[in-house]
PDB file of N, CA, C and O in Angstrom:
ATOM      1  N   MET A   1     118.618  80.392  82.211  1.00  0.00           N
ATOM      2  CA  MET A   1     117.440  79.991  82.959  1.00  0.00           C
ATOM      3  C   MET A   1     116.403  81.103  82.904  1.00  0.00           C
ATOM      4  O   MET A   1     116.732  82.289  82.894  1.00  0.00           O
ATOM      5  N   ALA A   2     115.152  80.689  82.868  1.00  0.00           N
ATOM      6  CA  ALA A   2     114.068  81.654  82.813  1.00  0.00           C
ATOM      7  C   ALA A   2     113.008  81.302  83.852  1.00  0.00           C
ATOM      8  O   ALA A   2     112.711  80.135  84.109  1.00  0.00           O
ATOM      9  N   TYR A   3     112.469  82.332  84.420  1.00  0.00           N
ATOM     10  CA  TYR A   3     111.419  82.161  85.418  1.00  0.00           C
ATOM     11  C   TYR A   3     110.220  82.987  85.002  1.00  0.00           C
ATOM     12  O   TYR A   3     110.352  84.034  84.369  1.00  0.00           O
ATOM     13  N   ARG A   4     109.062  82.503  85.365  1.00  0.00           N
ATOM     14  CA  ARG A   4     107.830  83.239  85.112  1.00  0.00           C
ATOM     15  C   ARG A   4     107.081  83.388  86.424  1.00  0.00           C
ATOM     16  O   ARG A   4     107.072  82.491  87.267  1.00  0.00           O
ATOM     17  N   TYR A   5     106.469  84.520  86.568  1.00  0.00           N
ATOM     18  CA  TYR A   5     105.721  84.822  87.792  1.00  0.00           C
ATOM     19  C   TYR A   5     104.227  84.941  87.522  1.00  0.00           C
ATOM     20  O   TYR A   5     103.511  85.595  88.281  1.00  0.00           O
ATOM     21  N   ASN A   6     103.753  84.319  86.453  1.00  0.00           N
ATOM     22  CA  ASN A   6     102.325  84.371  86.129  1.00  0.00           C
ATOM     23  C   ASN A   6     101.466  83.849  87.275  1.00  0.00           C
ATOM     24  O   ASN A   6     100.379  84.366  87.533  1.00  0.00           O
ATOM     25  N   LYS A   7     101.961  82.824  87.958  1.00  0.00           N
ATOM     26  CA  LYS A   7     101.214  82.276  89.088  1.00  0.00           C
ATOM     27  C   LYS A   7     101.051  83.320  90.191  1.00  0.00           C
ATOM     28  O   LYS A   7     100.013  83.372  90.852  1.00  0.00           O
ATOM     29  N   LEU A   8     102.059  84.136  90.386  1.00  0.00           N
ATOM     30  CA  LEU A   8     101.998  85.190  91.397  1.00  0.00           C
ATOM     31  C   LEU A   8     100.888  86.174  91.079  1.00  0.00           C
ATOM     32  O   LEU A   8     100.104  86.537  91.955  1.00  0.00           O
ATOM     33  N   TRP A   9     100.819  86.607  89.823  1.00  0.00           N
ATOM     34  CA  TRP A   9      99.798  87.595  89.444  1.00  0.00           C
ATOM     35  C   TRP A   9      98.397  87.009  89.586  1.00  0.00           C
ATOM     36  O   TRP A   9      97.472  87.712  89.993  1.00  0.00           O
ATOM     37  N   LYS A  10      98.231  85.741  89.258  1.00  0.00           N
ATOM     38  CA  LYS A  10      96.927  85.094  89.427  1.00  0.00           C
ATOM     39  C   LYS A  10      96.563  84.984  90.906  1.00  0.00           C
ATOM     40  O   LYS A  10      95.410  85.171  91.294  1.00  0.00           O
ATOM     41  N   LEU A  11      97.576  84.677  91.725  1.00  0.00           N
ATOM     42  CA  LEU A  11      97.348  84.568  93.162  1.00  0.00           C
ATOM     43  C   LEU A  11      96.944  85.918  93.761  1.00  0.00           C
ATOM     44  O   LEU A  11      96.085  85.983  94.640  1.00  0.00           O
ATOM     45  N   LEU A  12      97.565  86.981  93.281  1.00  0.00           N
ATOM     46  CA  LEU A  12      97.190  88.317  93.757  1.00  0.00           C
ATOM     47  C   LEU A  12      95.731  88.620  93.435  1.00  0.00           C
ATOM     48  O   LEU A  12      95.009  89.179  94.260  1.00  0.00           O
ATOM     49  N   ILE A  13      95.306  88.250  92.243  1.00  0.00           N
ATOM     50  CA  ILE A  13      93.900  88.459  91.858  1.00  0.00           C
ATOM     51  C   ILE A  13      92.988  87.680  92.795  1.00  0.00           C
ATOM     52  O   ILE A  13      91.988  88.209  93.281  1.00  0.00           O
ATOM     53  N   ASP A  14      93.338  86.419  93.046  1.00  0.00           N
ATOM     54  CA  ASP A  14      92.524  85.579  93.932  1.00  0.00           C
ATOM     55  C   ASP A  14      92.435  86.162  95.340  1.00  0.00           C
ATOM     56  O   ASP A  14      91.405  86.041  96.004  1.00  0.00           O
ATOM     57  N   LYS A  15      93.502  86.787  95.785  1.00  0.00           N
ATOM     58  CA  LYS A  15      93.533  87.355  97.134  1.00  0.00           C
ATOM     59  C   LYS A  15      93.106  88.827  97.160  1.00  0.00           C
ATOM     60  O   LYS A  15      93.203  89.502  98.184  1.00  0.00           O
ATOM     61  N   GLU A  16      92.634  89.301  96.009  1.00  0.00           N
ATOM     62  CA  GLU A  16      92.165  90.681  95.869  1.00  0.00           C
ATOM     63  C   GLU A  16      93.215  91.692  96.323  1.00  0.00           C
ATOM     64  O   GLU A  16      92.925  92.639  97.055  1.00  0.00           O
ATOM     65  N   MET A  17      94.446  91.459  95.864  1.00  0.00           N
ATOM     66  CA  MET A  17      95.552  92.372  96.142  1.00  0.00           C
ATOM     67  C   MET A  17      96.076  92.913  94.819  1.00  0.00           C
ATOM     68  O   MET A  17      95.897  92.296  93.768  1.00  0.00           O
ATOM     69  N   ASN A  18      96.718  94.059  94.881  1.00  0.00           N
ATOM     70  CA  ASN A  18      97.404  94.564  93.695  1.00  0.00           C
ATOM     71  C   ASN A  18      98.907  94.573  93.971  1.00  0.00           C
ATOM     72  O   ASN A  18      99.343  94.227  95.069  1.00  0.00           O
ATOM     73  N   LYS A  19      99.683  94.962  92.988  1.00  0.00           N
ATOM     74  CA  LYS A  19     101.142  94.914  93.118  1.00  0.00           C
ATOM     75  C   LYS A  19     101.649  95.862  94.198  1.00  0.00           C
ATOM     76  O   LYS A  19     102.609  95.549  94.902  1.00  0.00           O
ATOM     77  N   VAL A  20     101.017  97.003  94.327  1.00  0.00           N
ATOM     78  CA  VAL A  20     101.442  97.973  95.357  1.00  0.00           C
ATOM     79  C   VAL A  20     101.176  97.400  96.751  1.00  0.00           C
ATOM     80  O   VAL A  20     102.005  97.546  97.649  1.00  0.00           O
ATOM     81  N   ASN A  21     100.030  96.754  96.931  1.00  0.00           N
ATOM     82  CA  ASN A  21      99.737  96.111  98.219  1.00  0.00           C
ATOM     83  C   ASN A  21     100.799  95.077  98.553  1.00  0.00           C
ATOM     84  O   ASN A  21     101.285  95.010  99.682  1.00  0.00           O
ATOM     85  N   LEU A  22     101.153  94.269  97.554  1.00  0.00           N
ATOM     86  CA  LEU A  22     102.172  93.242  97.749  1.00  0.00           C
ATOM     87  C   LEU A  22     103.511  93.879  98.099  1.00  0.00           C
ATOM     88  O   LEU A  22     104.180  93.444  99.036  1.00  0.00           O
ATOM     89  N   ARG A  23     103.899  94.895  97.359  1.00  0.00           N
ATOM     90  CA  ARG A  23     105.172  95.582  97.603  1.00  0.00           C
ATOM     91  C   ARG A  23     105.253  96.067  99.042  1.00  0.00           C
ATOM     92  O   ARG A  23     106.251  95.842  99.726  1.00  0.00           O
ATOM     93  N   ASP A  24     104.211  96.725  99.491  1.00  0.00           N
ATOM     94  CA  ASP A  24     104.199  97.276 100.844  1.00  0.00           C
ATOM     95  C   ASP A  24     104.178  96.182 101.904  1.00  0.00           C
ATOM     96  O   ASP A  24     104.913  96.263 102.888  1.00  0.00           O
ATOM     97  N   ALA A  25     103.356  95.171 101.719  1.00  0.00           N
ATOM     98  CA  ALA A  25     103.219  94.108 102.715  1.00  0.00           C
ATOM     99  C   ALA A  25     104.485  93.253 102.817  1.00  0.00           C
ATOM    100  O   ALA A  25     104.852  92.815 103.908  1.00  0.00           O
ATOM    101  N   ALA A  26     105.152  93.015 101.685  1.00  0.00           N
ATOM    102  CA  ALA A  26     106.344  92.173 101.678  1.00  0.00           C
ATOM    103  C   ALA A  26     107.624  92.965 101.935  1.00  0.00           C
ATOM    104  O   ALA A  26     108.688  92.383 102.146  1.00  0.00           O
ATOM    105  N   GLY A  27     107.518  94.287 101.918  1.00  0.00           N
ATOM    106  CA  GLY A  27     108.692  95.113 102.153  1.00  0.00           C
ATOM    107  C   GLY A  27     109.722  95.014 101.040  1.00  0.00           C
ATOM    108  O   GLY A  27     110.926  94.996 101.295  1.00  0.00           O
ATOM    109  N   ILE A  28     109.239  94.950  99.804  1.00  0.00           N
ATOM    110  CA  ILE A  28     110.152  94.901  98.662  1.00  0.00           C
ATOM    111  C   ILE A  28     110.143  96.250  97.953  1.00  0.00           C
ATOM    112  O   ILE A  28     109.227  97.051  98.138  1.00  0.00           O
ATOM    113  N   THR A  29     111.143  96.490  97.162  1.00  0.00           N
ATOM    114  CA  THR A  29     111.269  97.778  96.484  1.00  0.00           C
ATOM    115  C   THR A  29     110.495  97.787  95.170  1.00  0.00           C
ATOM    116  O   THR A  29     110.105  96.743  94.650  1.00  0.00           O
ATOM    117  N   SER A  30     110.287  98.976  94.657  1.00  0.00           N
ATOM    118  CA  SER A  30     109.644  99.120  93.349  1.00  0.00           C
ATOM    119  C   SER A  30     110.501  98.485  92.256  1.00  0.00           C
ATOM    120  O   SER A  30     109.975  97.932  91.290  1.00  0.00           O
ATOM    121  N   ALA A  31     111.820  98.567  92.414  1.00  0.00           N
ATOM    122  CA  ALA A  31     112.731  97.955  91.431  1.00  0.00           C
ATOM    123  C   ALA A  31     112.572  96.436  91.412  1.00  0.00           C
ATOM    124  O   ALA A  31     112.599  95.818  90.348  1.00  0.00           O
ATOM    125  N   THR A  32     112.407  95.847  92.579  1.00  0.00           N
ATOM    126  CA  THR A  32     112.204  94.393  92.656  1.00  0.00           C
ATOM    127  C   THR A  32     110.865  94.021  92.044  1.00  0.00           C
ATOM    128  O   THR A  32     110.760  93.013  91.344  1.00  0.00           O
ATOM    129  N   LEU A  33     109.863  94.809  92.296  1.00  0.00           N
ATOM    130  CA  LEU A  33     108.550  94.566  91.708  1.00  0.00           C
ATOM    131  C   LEU A  33     108.626  94.658  90.183  1.00  0.00           C
ATOM    132  O   LEU A  33     107.970  93.891  89.478  1.00  0.00           O
ATOM    133  N   ALA A  34     109.418  95.589  89.683  1.00  0.00           N
ATOM    134  CA  ALA A  34     109.607  95.719  88.237  1.00  0.00           C
ATOM    135  C   ALA A  34     110.293  94.483  87.676  1.00  0.00           C
ATOM    136  O   ALA A  34     109.941  94.016  86.593  1.00  0.00           O
ATOM    137  N   LYS A  35     111.274  93.945  88.407  1.00  0.00           N
ATOM    138  CA  LYS A  35     111.942  92.716  87.966  1.00  0.00           C
ATOM    139  C   LYS A  35     110.949  91.565  87.872  1.00  0.00           C
ATOM    140  O   LYS A  35     110.966  90.796  86.911  1.00  0.00           O
ATOM    141  N   LEU A  36     110.094  91.456  88.862  1.00  0.00           N
ATOM    142  CA  LEU A  36     109.073  90.408  88.841  1.00  0.00           C
ATOM    143  C   LEU A  36     108.163  90.581  87.631  1.00  0.00           C
ATOM    144  O   LEU A  36     107.812  89.607  86.964  1.00  0.00           O
ATOM    145  N   SER A  37     107.790  91.800  87.356  1.00  0.00           N
ATOM    146  CA  SER A  37     106.901  92.087  86.224  1.00  0.00           C
ATOM    147  C   SER A  37     107.549  91.734  84.889  1.00  0.00           C
ATOM    148  O   SER A  37     106.861  91.418  83.918  1.00  0.00           O
ATOM    149  N   LYS A  38     108.885  91.791  84.848  1.00  0.00           N
ATOM    150  CA  LYS A  38     109.620  91.480  83.617  1.00  0.00           C
ATOM    151  C   LYS A  38     110.144  90.043  83.597  1.00  0.00           C
ATOM    152  O   LYS A  38     110.945  89.684  82.734  1.00  0.00           O
ATOM    153  N   ASN A  39     109.691  89.225  84.547  1.00  0.00           N
ATOM    154  CA  ASN A  39     110.132  87.828  84.663  1.00  0.00           C
ATOM    155  C   ASN A  39     111.641  87.707  84.794  1.00  0.00           C
ATOM    156  O   ASN A  39     112.252  86.803  84.223  1.00  0.00           O
ATOM    157  N   GLN A  40     112.236  88.619  85.544  1.00  0.00           N
ATOM    158  CA  GLN A  40     113.666  88.564  85.803  1.00  0.00           C
ATOM    159  C   GLN A  40     113.926  87.886  87.144  1.00  0.00           C
ATOM    160  O   GLN A  40     113.021  87.730  87.964  1.00  0.00           O
ATOM    161  N   ASN A  41     115.174  87.489  87.351  1.00  0.00           N
ATOM    162  CA  ASN A  41     115.547  86.815  88.588  1.00  0.00           C
ATOM    163  C   ASN A  41     115.439  87.751  89.785  1.00  0.00           C
ATOM    164  O   ASN A  41     115.803  88.925  89.712  1.00  0.00           O
ATOM    165  N   VAL A  42     114.937  87.216  90.874  1.00  0.00           N
ATOM    166  CA  VAL A  42     114.944  87.905  92.163  1.00  0.00           C
ATOM    167  C   VAL A  42     115.476  86.920  93.193  1.00  0.00           C
ATOM    168  O   VAL A  42     115.517  85.715  92.944  1.00  0.00           O
ATOM    169  N   SER A  43     115.878  87.425  94.335  1.00  0.00           N
ATOM    170  CA  SER A  43     116.485  86.561  95.353  1.00  0.00           C
ATOM    171  C   SER A  43     115.441  85.659  96.023  1.00  0.00           C
ATOM    172  O   SER A  43     114.240  85.927  96.003  1.00  0.00           O
ATOM    173  N   MET A  44     115.950  84.598  96.605  1.00  0.00           N
ATOM    174  CA  MET A  44     115.078  83.703  97.371  1.00  0.00           C
ATOM    175  C   MET A  44     114.513  84.425  98.590  1.00  0.00           C
ATOM    176  O   MET A  44     113.413  84.113  99.045  1.00  0.00           O
ATOM    177  N   GLU A  45     115.257  85.379  99.113  1.00  0.00           N
ATOM    178  CA  GLU A  45     114.764  86.162 100.246  1.00  0.00           C
ATOM    179  C   GLU A  45     113.485  86.907  99.855  1.00  0.00           C
ATOM    180  O   GLU A  45     112.515  86.935 100.612  1.00  0.00           O
ATOM    181  N   VAL A  46     113.500  87.502  98.676  1.00  0.00           N
ATOM    182  CA  VAL A  46     112.314  88.215  98.180  1.00  0.00           C
ATOM    183  C   VAL A  46     111.160  87.247  98.001  1.00  0.00           C
ATOM    184  O   VAL A  46     110.038  87.526  98.424  1.00  0.00           O
ATOM    185  N   LEU A  47     111.431  86.119  97.380  1.00  0.00           N
ATOM    186  CA  LEU A  47     110.371  85.126  97.175  1.00  0.00           C
ATOM    187  C   LEU A  47     109.834  84.635  98.517  1.00  0.00           C
ATOM    188  O   LEU A  47     108.634  84.397  98.659  1.00  0.00           O
ATOM    189  N   GLY A  48     110.717  84.485  99.495  1.00  0.00           N
ATOM    190  CA  GLY A  48     110.292  84.075 100.831  1.00  0.00           C
ATOM    191  C   GLY A  48     109.373  85.099 101.485  1.00  0.00           C
ATOM    192  O   GLY A  48     108.382  84.732 102.118  1.00  0.00           O
ATOM    193  N   ARG A  49     109.695  86.368 101.336  1.00  0.00           N
ATOM    194  CA  ARG A  49     108.836  87.431 101.888  1.00  0.00           C
ATOM    195  C   ARG A  49     107.459  87.410 101.235  1.00  0.00           C
ATOM    196  O   ARG A  49     106.436  87.558 101.904  1.00  0.00           O
ATOM    197  N   ILE A  50     107.451  87.226  99.924  1.00  0.00           N
ATOM    198  CA  ILE A  50     106.186  87.176  99.187  1.00  0.00           C
ATOM    199  C   ILE A  50     105.356  85.989  99.649  1.00  0.00           C
ATOM    200  O   ILE A  50     104.151  86.111  99.872  1.00  0.00           O
ATOM    201  N   CYS A  51     106.002  84.849  99.790  1.00  0.00           N
ATOM    202  CA  CYS A  51     105.285  83.648 100.232  1.00  0.00           C
ATOM    203  C   CYS A  51     104.733  83.807 101.645  1.00  0.00           C
ATOM    204  O   CYS A  51     103.642  83.325 101.949  1.00  0.00           O
ATOM    205  N   LYS A  52     105.479  84.477 102.495  1.00  0.00           N
ATOM    206  CA  LYS A  52     105.001  84.708 103.865  1.00  0.00           C
ATOM    207  C   LYS A  52     103.737  85.559 103.851  1.00  0.00           C
ATOM    208  O   LYS A  52     102.763  85.253 104.539  1.00  0.00           O
ATOM    209  N   VAL A  53     103.762  86.626 103.062  1.00  0.00           N
ATOM    210  CA  VAL A  53     102.603  87.526 102.986  1.00  0.00           C
ATOM    211  C   VAL A  53     101.399  86.807 102.388  1.00  0.00           C
ATOM    212  O   VAL A  53     100.277  86.961 102.870  1.00  0.00           O
ATOM    213  N   LEU A  54     101.631  86.027 101.347  1.00  0.00           N
ATOM    214  CA  LEU A  54     100.527  85.369 100.647  1.00  0.00           C
ATOM    215  C   LEU A  54     100.170  84.005 101.234  1.00  0.00           C
ATOM    216  O   LEU A  54      99.224  83.354 100.792  1.00  0.00           O
ATOM    217  N   GLU A  55     100.946  83.582 102.240  1.00  0.00           N
ATOM    218  CA  GLU A  55     100.733  82.288 102.905  1.00  0.00           C
ATOM    219  C   GLU A  55     100.697  81.154 101.884  1.00  0.00           C
ATOM    220  O   GLU A  55      99.730  80.399 101.787  1.00  0.00           O
ATOM    221  N   CYS A  56     101.797  81.066 101.125  1.00  0.00           N
ATOM    222  CA  CYS A  56     101.874  80.049 100.076  1.00  0.00           C
ATOM    223  C   CYS A  56     103.301  79.527  99.976  1.00  0.00           C
ATOM    224  O   CYS A  56     104.171  79.915 100.756  1.00  0.00           O
ATOM    225  N   ASP A  57     103.531  78.650  99.017  1.00  0.00           N
ATOM    226  CA  ASP A  57     104.838  78.058  98.769  1.00  0.00           C
ATOM    227  C   ASP A  57     105.464  78.717  97.547  1.00  0.00           C
ATOM    228  O   ASP A  57     104.754  79.303  96.729  1.00  0.00           O
ATOM    229  N   VAL A  58     106.776  78.630  97.414  1.00  0.00           N
ATOM    230  CA  VAL A  58     107.482  79.231  96.279  1.00  0.00           C
ATOM    231  C   VAL A  58     106.901  78.753  94.946  1.00  0.00           C
ATOM    232  O   VAL A  58     106.761  79.541  94.011  1.00  0.00           O
ATOM    233  N   GLY A  59     106.570  77.486  94.861  1.00  0.00           N
ATOM    234  CA  GLY A  59     106.001  76.942  93.629  1.00  0.00           C
ATOM    235  C   GLY A  59     104.651  77.532  93.267  1.00  0.00           C
ATOM    236  O   GLY A  59     104.181  77.378  92.140  1.00  0.00           O
ATOM    237  N   ASP A  60     104.028  78.207  94.222  1.00  0.00           N
ATOM    238  CA  ASP A  60     102.751  78.859  93.958  1.00  0.00           C
ATOM    239  C   ASP A  60     102.913  80.228  93.307  1.00  0.00           C
ATOM    240  O   ASP A  60     101.939  80.806  92.826  1.00  0.00           O
ATOM    241  N   VAL A  61     104.158  80.756  93.291  1.00  0.00           N
ATOM    242  CA  VAL A  61     104.372  82.095  92.740  1.00  0.00           C
ATOM    243  C   VAL A  61     105.325  82.129  91.553  1.00  0.00           C
ATOM    244  O   VAL A  61     105.291  83.075  90.767  1.00  0.00           O
ATOM    245  N   VAL A  62     106.165  81.127  91.411  1.00  0.00           N
ATOM    246  CA  VAL A  62     107.164  81.146  90.336  1.00  0.00           C
ATOM    247  C   VAL A  62     107.260  79.773  89.687  1.00  0.00           C
ATOM    248  O   VAL A  62     107.088  78.743  90.339  1.00  0.00           O
ATOM    249  N   GLU A  63     107.539  79.782  88.391  1.00  0.00           N
ATOM    250  CA  GLU A  63     107.787  78.524  87.688  1.00  0.00           C
ATOM    251  C   GLU A  63     109.033  78.672  86.830  1.00  0.00           C
ATOM    252  O   GLU A  63     109.300  79.739  86.278  1.00  0.00           O
ATOM    253  N   TYR A  64     109.784  77.598  86.727  1.00  0.00           N
ATOM    254  CA  TYR A  64     110.977  77.567  85.898  1.00  0.00           C
ATOM    255  C   TYR A  64     110.573  77.177  84.491  1.00  0.00           C
ATOM    256  O   TYR A  64     109.772  76.263  84.296  1.00  0.00           O
ATOM    257  N   VAL A  65     111.129  77.875  83.511  1.00  0.00           N
ATOM    258  CA  VAL A  65     110.834  77.585  82.113  1.00  0.00           C
ATOM    259  C   VAL A  65     112.150  77.238  81.423  1.00  0.00           C
ATOM    260  O   VAL A  65     113.100  78.019  81.454  1.00  0.00           O
ATOM    261  N   ASP A  66     112.197  76.077  80.808  1.00  0.00           N
ATOM    262  CA  ASP A  66     113.379  75.651  80.063  1.00  0.00           C
ATOM    263  C   ASP A  66     113.374  76.366  78.722  1.00  0.00           C
ATOM    264  O   ASP A  66     112.626  75.998  77.817  1.00  0.00           O
ATOM    265  N   GLU A  67     114.207  77.383  78.599  1.00  0.00           N
ATOM    266  CA  GLU A  67     114.227  78.198  77.382  1.00  0.00           C
ATOM    267  C   GLU A  67     114.609  77.383  76.151  1.00  0.00           C
ATOM    268  O   GLU A  67     114.079  77.613  75.064  1.00  0.00           O
ATOM    269  N   THR A  68     115.512  76.448  76.313  1.00  0.00           N
ATOM    270  CA  THR A  68     115.945  75.625  75.188  1.00  0.00           C
ATOM    271  C   THR A  68     114.773  74.814  74.641  1.00  0.00           C
ATOM    272  O   THR A  68     114.562  74.756  73.429  1.00  0.00           O
ATOM    273  N   LYS A  69     114.029  74.202  75.520  1.00  0.00           N
ATOM    274  CA  LYS A  69     112.874  73.405  75.118  1.00  0.00           C
ATOM    275  C   LYS A  69     111.811  74.299  74.498  1.00  0.00           C
ATOM    276  O   LYS A  69     111.195  73.936  73.496  1.00  0.00           O
ATOM    277  N   GLU A  70     111.599  75.461  75.089  1.00  0.00           N
ATOM    278  CA  GLU A  70     110.580  76.383  74.582  1.00  0.00           C
ATOM    279  C   GLU A  70     110.952  76.877  73.182  1.00  0.00           C
ATOM    280  O   GLU A  70     110.088  76.980  72.312  1.00  0.00           O
ATOM    281  N   GLU A  71     112.228  77.181  72.964  1.00  0.00           N
ATOM    282  CA  GLU A  71     112.684  77.623  71.632  1.00  0.00           C
ATOM    283  C   GLU A  71     112.489  76.514  70.604  1.00  0.00           C
ATOM    284  O   GLU A  71     112.068  76.770  69.476  1.00  0.00           O
ATOM    285  N   PHE A  72     112.800  75.275  71.003  1.00  0.00           N
ATOM    286  CA  PHE A  72     112.629  74.138  70.107  1.00  0.00           C
ATOM    287  C   PHE A  72     111.174  73.969  69.713  1.00  0.00           C
ATOM    288  O   PHE A  72     110.858  73.774  68.539  1.00  0.00           O
ATOM    289  N   LEU A  73     110.294  74.044  70.696  1.00  0.00           N
ATOM    290  CA  LEU A  73     108.858  73.906  70.398  1.00  0.00           C
ATOM    291  C   LEU A  73     108.362  75.036  69.508  1.00  0.00           C
ATOM    292  O   LEU A  73     107.526  74.822  68.631  1.00  0.00           O
ATOM    293  N   HIS A  74     108.874  76.230  69.734  1.00  0.00           N
ATOM    294  CA  HIS A  74     108.480  77.370  68.902  1.00  0.00           C
ATOM    295  C   HIS A  74     108.932  77.176  67.454  1.00  0.00           C
ATOM    296  O   HIS A  74     108.205  77.513  66.519  1.00  0.00           O
ATOM    297  N   GLU A  75     110.133  76.631  67.277  1.00  0.00           N
ATOM    298  CA  GLU A  75     110.655  76.397  65.933  1.00  0.00           C
ATOM    299  C   GLU A  75     109.862  75.325  65.201  1.00  0.00           C
ATOM    300  O   GLU A  75     109.783  75.349  63.973  1.00  0.00           O
ATOM    301  N   GLN A  76     109.278  74.390  65.932  1.00  0.00           N
ATOM    302  CA  GLN A  76     108.525  73.287  65.338  1.00  0.00           C
ATOM    303  C   GLN A  76     107.155  73.732  64.814  1.00  0.00           C
ATOM    304  O   GLN A  76     106.541  73.026  64.014  1.00  0.00           O
ATOM    305  N   ARG A  77     106.683  74.881  65.254  1.00  0.00           N
ATOM    306  CA  ARG A  77     105.347  75.342  64.862  1.00  0.00           C
ATOM    307  C   ARG A  77     105.320  75.896  63.495  1.00  0.00           C
ATOM    308  O   ARG A  77     104.267  76.324  63.023  1.00  0.00           O
TER     309      ARG A  77
END
């Protein structure tokens, strides 16, 4: 399974926040922020904290990407 947090980064821009602001406001670690930056899995607790700070829903910060489908489409190009 793969997740992308592109929506999160766009939302931060819209709210005029940077990653450090988010880290501090949500009470997450630098390591967790690095995981988000690398599109790695993070806990639902972390996503919940982020959503609380940004006043949004989980779907506003993360999207699921079907790697199998994406690989197939890439091979077709």
